[in-house]
C-alpha positions as CSV (number, residue, x, y, z in Angstrom):
1,M,113.2,132.9,-35.4
2,K,114.6,136.2,-34.3
3,Y,112.5,138.6,-32.2
4,Q,112.7,141.3,-34.9
5,S,111.4,139.1,-37.6
6,K,108.1,138.3,-35.9
7,K,105.0,140.2,-36.9
8,K,103.5,142.6,-34.4
9,A,100.2,141.5,-32.8
10,I,97.7,142.6,-30.2
11,I,95.2,141.2,-27.8
12,L,92.2,143.5,-27.7
13,L,89.7,143.0,-24.8
14,S,86.0,143.8,-25.2
15,D,86.3,146.9,-22.9
16,G,88.8,148.4,-25.3
17,T,92.0,147.5,-23.4
18,I,94.9,146.5,-25.7
19,F,98.1,144.5,-24.9
20,H,100.9,144.1,-27.4
21,G,102.9,141.2,-28.6
22,K,104.4,139.3,-31.5
23,A,102.8,136.6,-33.7
24,V,104.0,133.0,-33.5
25,G,103.8,131.9,-37.1
26,K,100.2,132.2,-38.3
27,E,98.6,135.6,-39.0
28,G,95.1,136.8,-38.9
29,S,92.5,137.3,-36.1
30,V,90.6,135.0,-33.7
31,F,87.8,135.8,-31.3
32,G,86.7,134.1,-28.0
33,E,86.5,134.5,-24.3
34,V,89.8,135.2,-22.7
35,C,90.9,133.0,-19.7
36,F,94.1,132.0,-18.0
37,N,95.5,128.7,-16.7
38,T,98.0,128.7,-13.9
39,G,99.6,125.3,-14.5
40,M,103.3,125.1,-14.8
41,T,103.2,122.1,-17.1
42,G,100.7,120.2,-19.3
43,Y,100.2,122.8,-22.0
44,Q,99.5,120.2,-24.7
45,E,96.8,118.5,-22.6
46,I,95.3,121.9,-21.9
47,F,95.2,123.0,-25.5
48,T,93.4,119.8,-26.6
49,D,90.9,119.7,-23.7
50,P,87.4,120.1,-25.3
51,S,86.3,122.1,-22.2
52,Y,88.4,125.0,-23.5
53,F,86.6,125.2,-26.9
54,G,86.0,128.8,-28.0
55,Q,88.4,130.3,-25.5
56,I,91.6,132.3,-25.9
57,M,94.1,130.8,-23.4
58,V,96.6,133.0,-21.5
59,A,99.4,130.8,-20.1
60,T,100.6,132.3,-16.8
61,N,103.8,130.2,-16.9
62,A,106.6,132.4,-18.3
63,H,107.9,129.7,-20.7
64,I,105.6,127.6,-23.0
65,G,106.9,125.0,-25.5
66,N,110.2,124.3,-23.8
67,Y,109.6,120.5,-23.5
68,G,108.0,120.1,-26.9
69,T,105.0,117.9,-27.7
70,L,104.3,114.1,-27.9
71,E,101.7,112.4,-30.0
72,E,100.1,110.6,-27.0
73,E,99.8,113.7,-24.8
74,V,96.5,114.9,-26.2
75,E,93.0,114.9,-24.7
76,S,91.1,115.0,-28.0
77,N,91.9,114.7,-31.7
78,S,92.8,118.4,-32.2
79,I,93.6,121.7,-30.4
80,K,90.4,123.0,-29.0
81,I,91.4,126.5,-27.7
82,A,90.6,129.4,-30.0
83,G,93.9,131.1,-29.6
84,L,97.0,131.3,-27.4
85,V,98.7,134.1,-25.5
86,V,102.1,133.6,-23.9
87,K,105.1,135.5,-22.5
88,N,108.0,133.5,-23.9
89,F,107.4,131.0,-26.7
90,S,110.1,128.4,-26.9
91,Y,111.0,127.4,-30.4
92,E,113.7,125.2,-29.0
93,F,112.6,122.1,-27.0
94,S,114.5,119.6,-24.8
95,R,112.7,116.3,-24.5
96,P,114.0,113.3,-26.5
97,G,111.5,112.1,-29.0
98,S,109.3,115.2,-28.9
99,K,108.4,117.6,-31.7
100,S,108.2,121.4,-31.4
101,L,105.1,123.2,-30.1
102,Q,105.4,125.5,-33.1
103,S,104.8,122.5,-35.5
104,F,101.9,121.3,-33.3
105,L,100.3,124.8,-33.5
106,E,100.9,124.9,-37.3
107,K,99.4,121.5,-37.8
108,N,96.3,122.6,-35.9
109,N,96.2,126.0,-37.6
110,L,96.2,127.9,-34.3
111,L,96.9,131.6,-33.9
112,A,99.3,132.3,-31.0
113,I,101.0,135.5,-29.9
114,S,104.0,135.8,-27.6
115,D,106.0,138.6,-25.9
116,V,102.9,139.7,-24.1
117,D,103.1,141.0,-20.6
118,T,101.0,138.1,-19.3
119,R,101.4,139.1,-15.7
120,A,99.8,142.4,-16.4
121,L,97.1,140.8,-18.6
122,V,96.2,138.2,-16.0
123,S,96.0,140.8,-13.3
124,Y,93.7,142.8,-15.4
125,I,91.4,139.8,-16.1
126,R,91.4,139.0,-12.4
127,D,90.3,142.5,-11.5
128,N,87.8,143.0,-14.4
129,G,86.5,139.4,-14.9
130,A,86.4,137.1,-17.9
131,M,85.4,138.8,-21.1
132,N,85.5,138.4,-24.9
133,A,88.7,139.3,-26.7
134,V,90.4,139.1,-30.1
135,I,94.1,138.3,-30.8
136,S,95.2,139.7,-34.1
137,T,98.1,140.6,-36.4
138,E,95.8,143.1,-38.1
139,I,97.0,145.9,-35.9
140,D,95.9,148.6,-38.4
141,K,92.3,147.5,-38.2
142,V,91.5,148.1,-34.5
143,D,88.2,149.8,-35.2
144,E,87.0,147.0,-37.3
145,L,88.1,144.4,-34.8
146,K,86.3,146.3,-32.0
147,Q,83.1,146.2,-34.1
148,E,83.4,142.5,-34.7
149,L,84.3,141.8,-31.1
150,A,81.1,143.7,-30.0
151,N,79.1,141.2,-32.1
152,T,80.8,138.1,-30.7
153,P,78.4,136.1,-28.5
154,E,79.0,136.0,-24.7
155,M,79.8,132.7,-23.1
156,K,76.7,132.9,-20.9
157,G,73.9,131.2,-22.7
158,L,76.2,129.6,-25.3
159,E,75.7,125.9,-26.1
160,L,79.1,124.5,-27.2
161,A,78.9,120.8,-26.4
162,S,77.5,120.1,-29.9
163,K,80.7,121.6,-31.4
164,V,83.0,119.1,-29.6
165,S,80.9,116.0,-29.1
166,T,81.4,112.9,-31.2
167,K,79.1,112.6,-34.2
168,Q,78.8,108.8,-33.9
169,A,78.9,106.5,-31.0
170,Y,82.2,104.7,-30.4
171,F,83.7,102.2,-28.0
172,Y,86.7,102.4,-25.7
173,G,88.4,99.7,-23.6
174,E,88.2,95.9,-23.7
175,P,84.9,94.3,-24.7
176,S,85.6,91.5,-22.2
177,A,85.6,93.9,-19.2
178,K,83.4,93.2,-16.3
179,Y,81.2,96.3,-16.5
180,K,79.7,98.4,-19.3
181,I,79.5,102.2,-19.0
182,A,77.4,104.5,-21.3
183,A,79.1,107.9,-21.5
184,L,77.3,111.0,-22.7
185,D,79.9,113.0,-24.6
186,L,79.6,116.7,-23.8
187,G,83.3,117.2,-24.6
188,I,85.0,114.2,-23.0
189,K,88.7,114.0,-22.2
190,R,90.6,110.9,-23.2
191,N,92.1,110.5,-19.8
192,I,88.6,110.0,-18.3
193,L,88.2,107.1,-20.7
194,R,91.6,105.7,-19.7
195,N,90.8,105.9,-16.0
196,L,87.4,104.1,-16.5
197,A,88.9,101.4,-18.8
198,K,91.7,100.5,-16.5
199,R,89.1,99.7,-13.8
200,D,87.7,96.8,-15.8
201,T,85.0,98.7,-17.7
202,Y,84.1,98.9,-21.4
203,I,82.7,102.3,-22.5
204,K,80.4,103.3,-25.2
205,V,80.6,107.0,-25.9
206,F,77.4,108.5,-27.2
207,P,76.8,111.9,-28.9
208,Y,75.6,114.8,-26.6
209,N,72.0,114.6,-27.9
210,T,71.5,110.9,-27.3
211,S,68.3,109.9,-25.4
212,L,68.5,107.7,-22.3
213,D,66.5,105.0,-24.1
214,E,69.2,104.8,-26.8
215,M,71.9,104.4,-24.2
216,K,69.8,101.9,-22.2
217,A,69.5,99.7,-25.4
218,W,73.2,98.8,-24.9
219,N,72.3,97.5,-21.4
220,P,75.1,99.3,-19.5
221,N,75.8,98.9,-15.8
222,G,76.3,102.6,-15.2
223,Y,76.2,106.1,-16.8
224,F,78.7,108.9,-17.1
225,L,78.1,112.6,-17.9
226,S,81.3,114.2,-19.2
227,N,83.1,117.5,-19.0
228,G,82.7,120.0,-21.8
229,P,82.6,123.7,-22.8
230,G,80.0,126.4,-22.6
231,D,76.9,127.1,-20.5
232,P,75.1,124.1,-19.0
233,E,71.7,125.7,-19.1
234,P,71.0,125.3,-22.9
235,L,71.7,121.5,-22.7
236,E,68.1,120.5,-22.6
237,N,68.6,116.8,-23.7
238,A,71.5,116.2,-21.3
239,I,69.5,117.7,-18.4
240,A,66.5,115.5,-19.2
241,V,68.7,112.4,-19.4
242,A,70.3,113.3,-16.0
243,K,66.8,113.7,-14.4
244,Q,65.7,110.3,-15.8
245,L,68.9,108.7,-14.4
246,V,68.3,110.1,-11.0
247,D,64.6,109.3,-11.0
248,E,65.3,105.7,-12.0
249,N,68.2,105.5,-9.5
250,L,70.7,104.3,-12.1
251,P,74.4,104.5,-11.2
252,T,75.6,107.9,-12.4
253,F,78.8,109.9,-12.2
254,G,79.3,113.4,-13.6
255,I,82.4,115.6,-14.0
256,C,82.5,119.4,-14.5
257,L,79.8,120.2,-17.2
258,G,78.2,116.8,-16.4
259,H,78.2,117.8,-12.7
260,Q,76.4,121.1,-13.5
261,V,73.9,119.3,-15.7
262,I,73.0,116.9,-12.9
263,A,72.6,119.8,-10.5
264,I,70.2,121.6,-12.9
265,S,68.2,118.4,-13.4
266,Q,67.4,118.5,-9.7
267,G,66.3,122.2,-9.7
268,V,69.6,123.6,-8.6
269,K,70.9,126.8,-10.2
270,T,74.3,127.4,-11.9
271,F,76.0,130.7,-12.5
272,K,78.7,132.3,-14.7
273,M,81.8,132.9,-12.5
274,F,83.5,136.3,-12.5
275,N,86.7,134.4,-13.1
276,G,86.8,130.6,-13.6
277,H,89.1,128.1,-12.0
278,R,91.8,126.9,-14.4
279,G,94.9,125.3,-13.1
280,I,96.4,122.1,-11.6
281,N,96.9,123.1,-7.9
282,H,93.4,124.0,-6.7
283,P,92.6,123.0,-3.1
284,V,89.4,121.0,-2.5
285,K,88.0,119.6,0.7
286,N,86.1,116.4,0.8
287,L,83.4,117.2,3.4
288,L,82.5,113.5,3.9
289,T,86.1,112.5,5.0
290,G,87.5,115.8,6.0
291,K,90.5,115.2,3.8
292,G,92.1,117.9,1.5
293,E,92.8,117.3,-2.2
294,I,94.9,119.2,-4.7
295,S,93.0,119.2,-7.9
296,S,93.1,120.0,-11.6
297,Q,90.3,122.4,-12.5
298,N,88.9,124.0,-15.7
299,H,85.5,125.7,-15.5
300,G,83.9,129.1,-15.9
301,F,80.4,128.1,-14.6
302,A,79.6,126.6,-11.1
303,V,76.7,125.3,-9.0
304,E,75.1,128.0,-6.9
305,R,75.8,127.1,-3.3
306,E,72.7,128.8,-1.8
307,S,70.5,127.0,-4.3
308,A,72.1,123.6,-3.5
309,N,71.8,124.2,0.3
310,K,68.1,124.9,0.0
311,N,67.4,121.7,-2.0
312,P,66.6,118.8,0.3
313,K,67.7,116.3,-2.4
314,I,71.3,117.6,-2.6
315,E,74.2,116.9,-0.3
316,I,77.3,119.1,-0.9
317,T,80.3,116.6,-0.7
318,H,83.2,118.8,-1.8
319,E,84.1,122.5,-1.6
320,H,86.8,124.6,-3.1
321,L,88.9,126.0,-0.3
322,N,89.9,129.3,-2.1
323,D,86.3,130.6,-2.5
324,Q,84.0,128.0,-0.9
325,T,82.3,127.2,-4.2
326,V,80.6,123.9,-4.6
327,A,83.1,121.3,-5.8
328,G,81.0,118.1,-5.5
329,I,77.5,116.9,-4.8
330,S,75.5,113.7,-4.3
331,I,71.8,113.1,-4.6
332,K,70.4,111.8,-1.3
333,N,69.1,108.3,-1.4
334,K,70.2,107.9,-5.1
335,N,73.1,106.3,-6.8
336,C,74.4,109.6,-8.3
337,F,77.3,111.9,-7.5
338,S,79.4,114.4,-9.4
339,V,82.4,116.8,-9.0
340,Q,83.3,120.2,-10.4
341,Y,87.0,119.4,-10.8
342,H,89.0,116.9,-12.9
343,P,89.9,113.7,-11.0
344,E,91.5,112.3,-14.2
345,A,93.9,115.2,-14.1
346,S,96.0,115.3,-17.3
347,P,97.5,117.6,-16.5
348,G,97.5,117.7,-12.7
349,P,97.7,115.6,-9.5
350,N,96.0,112.3,-8.9
351,D,94.4,113.1,-5.5
352,G,90.9,112.6,-6.9
353,T,91.3,109.3,-8.8
354,Y,89.5,107.5,-5.9
355,L,86.3,108.9,-7.4
356,F,86.6,106.5,-10.4
357,D,86.9,103.6,-7.9
358,Q,83.9,105.0,-6.1
359,F,81.9,105.0,-9.3
360,V,82.9,101.5,-10.3
361,A,82.1,100.2,-6.8
362,S,78.6,101.7,-7.2
363,L,78.1,99.5,-10.3
364,K,78.2,96.4,-8.1
């Protein structure tokens, strides 16, 4: 597709700032919170990660789509981002056996715009914070878009787990596995299930609003609270389940949104970050071992450090080395721990996979 033949498009931020680009295929308008991911690879996994639901993704890597897409490189059954903004969109792709990113976007009916000065856009977001935005090919309707954008709900206070959670419980892994794990699906990634299953566990994945009694009826050895999108505070059922798990000292592991839910269940506060952490090279320090880890991260909310420090039940186990935010906690004298980053990676490094070993060891 020639540059001249692509339809003009814009990204309009909630403060009125406009960046210009060109449409990649689909036309129209989509709304959501704008965020950026600094990963050089792994775009297909990022786009299908349920934690990104409702967000317009800006890719900081200059070229997106150049190695195509593969059927197995997905983290859920569909694209979860609301829209995509890139600098250079590659219609050509190099990897044998792959299909084009363009066909993948068309199959998932995703609006994307290219030829945007993403370096300037990301710098602006970094300086001014995450905010709602619209990407649109309706460039002659800016006033109407501004009005609709003003009425778009803010991410703070937004419950989104129900939008991405499974509607019915399902199983993953081998039924003959040594251990059974009940997973509360707040937006679970497939690679989490893969990591658990290859450690001799059989997983039953339950909808986000399942009670602990319902999960207990399956008689699992341990419980997992998954990653997911949106604000953790409205997740009243998940918070109640986490509190029961801790009170009854049942083996529990939480990742990302699940980590925040566990913290809230113990009276610790969370907050909306000025800019979230989204990338595959974030440095984390394990405060128990003193070792550093390079981690995959994707979150716009975090556990409030001061609140965690004041809580006698909480031990901070990991911290983010860029800004000292809480990256992991454990509950003292209880079989429960959680992290704010993604040890399953996909995309990203595998420095944190020991946490799955730690969880399975806790089942014994």
